[in-house]
C-alpha positions in Angstrom: 170.9 120.9 129.6 172.8 120.3 126.4 173.5 117.3 124.3 172.8 113.9 125.8 174.6 110.7 125.0 173.0 107.4 126.1 174.7 104.0 125.9 172.3 101.2 125.8 173.6 97.6 126.1 171.1 95.1 124.7 171.9 91.5 125.8 170.2 88.2 125.0 170.9 84.6 124.1 171.7 82.7 121.0 172.4 85.8 118.9 169.2 87.6 119.8 170.8 91.0 120.2 172.3 90.8 116.7 169.0 89.7 115.3 167.3 92.7 117.0 169.7 95.1 115.3 169.1 93.4 112.0 165.3 93.8 112.5 165.7 97.4 113.5 167.6 98.1 110.2 165.3 96.0 108.0 162.1 97.6 109.3 163.5 101.1 108.7 163.2 102.0 112.4 166.9 103.0 112.6 166.5 105.3 109.6 163.3 106.9 111.1 165.0 107.5 114.4 168.0 109.1 112.8 165.6 111.4 110.9 163.8 112.5 114.1 164.2 116.2 115.1 167.1 116.5 117.5 168.7 113.1 116.9 172.5 113.6 116.5 173.5 109.9 116.2 172.1 106.4 116.5 174.8 103.8 116.0 175.2 100.1 117.0 178.5 98.5 118.0 179.5 94.9 118.9 181.8 94.3 121.9 184.7 92.1 120.9 184.5 90.1 124.1 180.8 89.5 124.3 178.9 88.0 121.3 175.6 88.2 123.1 175.6 92.0 123.6 175.1 95.0 121.3 175.9 98.6 122.3 173.7 101.4 121.0 175.2 104.9 121.3 172.2 107.2 121.0 172.8 111.0 120.9 170.2 113.7 121.2 170.4 117.5 121.0 168.7 118.0 124.3 166.3 116.5 126.8 163.3 117.9 124.9 164.3 116.0 121.7 164.8 112.8 123.7 161.4 113.2 125.4 159.7 113.7 122.0 161.4 110.5 120.8 160.3 108.6 123.9 156.7 109.6 123.3 156.7 108.8 119.6 155.1 105.7 118.1 158.5 104.4 117.3 159.2 103.6 120.9 156.3 101.1 120.9 157.8 99.4 117.8 161.2 99.2 119.4 159.7 97.7 122.6 157.9 95.1 120.6 161.1 94.0 118.9 163.0 94.1 122.2 160.3 91.8 123.7 160.3 89.5 120.6 164.0 88.9 121.0 163.8 88.7 124.9 166.5 91.3 125.4 167.6 92.9 128.6 169.1 96.4 128.8 171.7 98.3 130.8 171.6 102.1 130.3 174.3 104.7 130.9 173.7 108.5 130.5 176.4 111.0 129.7 176.5 114.7 129.2 179.6 115.6 127.1 182.0 118.1 128.6 184.1 120.7 126.7 187.6 119.7 125.6 189.7 118.9 128.6 193.3 120.3 128.3 194.6 117.4 130.3 193.6 115.1 127.4 196.0 116.8 124.9 198.7 114.2 125.3 196.3 111.3 124.9 193.6 112.4 122.3 194.6 112.4 118.7 192.3 114.6 116.6 
């Protein structure tokens, strides 16, 4: 299996998801994750219609790299922050496909 893209939606109350992202940045966890072998992207986004949710787009070279990340000590630190901010998660997994010729009229490169 090739590259994996995981969308993780963190939701909470009273700005907790935004505070979680701030704590992830301030503690250096985001930088450490981005520097892990096989990490191809780790970016947070804010939905315009939901102020209580944050979207993480997490990209890994392959399943082995993701498994190593899941077994790293960083996961415990992430879980502690997630619990501290009482966040709930929704996860979507994607495997990118090669360029689709039918997208030519819609995708601007």
